[in-house]
C-alpha positions, -999 to +999 in steps of 0.1 A: +192-081-091+159-083-086+153-073-128+177-103-134+154-127-118+127-117-138+103-098-117+086-067-128+074-051-093+089-049-057+077-043-026+090-008-012+085+004+021+068-025+036+061-024+074+085-049+086+112-033+065+103-002+082+102-015+120+130-047+121+155-026+094+147+010+103+141+018+067+132+058+067+108+075+040+145+089+027+158+053+022+125+045+005+124+071-016+159+064-029+142+029-034+116+041-056+139+059-075+162+032-081+129+008-092+117+033-116+153+034-130+158-004-135+121-002-150+104-022-119+069-011-106+070-003-069+039-011-048+050+014-024+036+004+016+023+028+039+008+026+070+003+032+106+006+010+140-022+003+163-008+030+190-008+057+163-045+051+149-054+048+188-041+086+192-059+097+161-026+101+143-034+077+116-038+103+089-005+123+097+016+095+098+003+082+065+004+118+047+041+118+058+050+086+046+035+092+015+051+130+010+085+119+022+086+084+000+073+101-030+096+130-027+117+122-054+090+108-076+077+126-106+039+125-124+057+097-151+067+075-125+041+078-099+016+062-129+039+033-125+038+031-088+011+009-071+003+023-037-006-001-007-023+008+025-011-018+051-025-011+088-002-022+108-023-033+135-040-054+112-011-076+098-011-109+111-027-101+145-064-114+132-075-079+136-090-064+097-101-026+093-134-025+086-143-016+047-154+016+061-120+021+078-100+013+047-123+034+023-117+063+046-079+058+044-077+050+005-100+080+000-075+099+024-044+086+004-059+096-030-064+130-017-027+131-007-017+119-044-043+144-058-023+172-035+011+162-045+004+158-082-032+163-094-064+146-093-064+133-128-030+113-118-046+105-080-076+090-097-049+066-120-031+051-094-041+017-079-046+017-043-043-020-026-054-028+008-031-050+024-044-057+061-054-096+065-075-099+036-094-132+037-119-151+018-144-138+043-139-101+044-124-097+004-156-090-011-170-061+010-132-048+015-129-046-026-165-036-032-155+002-018-146+030-039-112+036-033-098-003-029-083-008-060-074-045-049-052-065-020-018-070-009-025-105+000+003-118+024-008-154+046-040-161+026-017-164-007-002-194+009-030-213+012-044-221-023-082-222-016-081-191+005-064-172-023-085-185-051-114-175-029-101-140-024-093-135-065-130-146-070-139-115-047-126-095-070 
């Protein structure tokens, strides 16, 4: 259905789907396989809650999400996949990960991708930041080595904000 409407990209594993609809990493892995089978480019979301971050489980949570979600994704299809790190604690709360926190997790995600596939593949994959990007923090976030862009939510609904975020790239 999505493809028939002309879409090329599909968001899979968004935190709201995980929390509200109980989507598991196994379901997400199947959705990724279906997206690839139907020539769609998936944007795979991963991220931790505030409680998980504060208990220092954030790396463990994200690693587990990636390993399980990518279990059915081969080397060819991972290159047709975008990863989006969305710290759940920073979505719609007004909180934002510092550029250093975001970079640390993006670098970690890239290292997990290198473990699953290899470094060459990991370096080719776009990793987006999706935790309340705003005009005020976009340039600093996007200047980090492993942050390749943003998965923009609420700020995309305000024309001026979205244009300012675009200019920051």
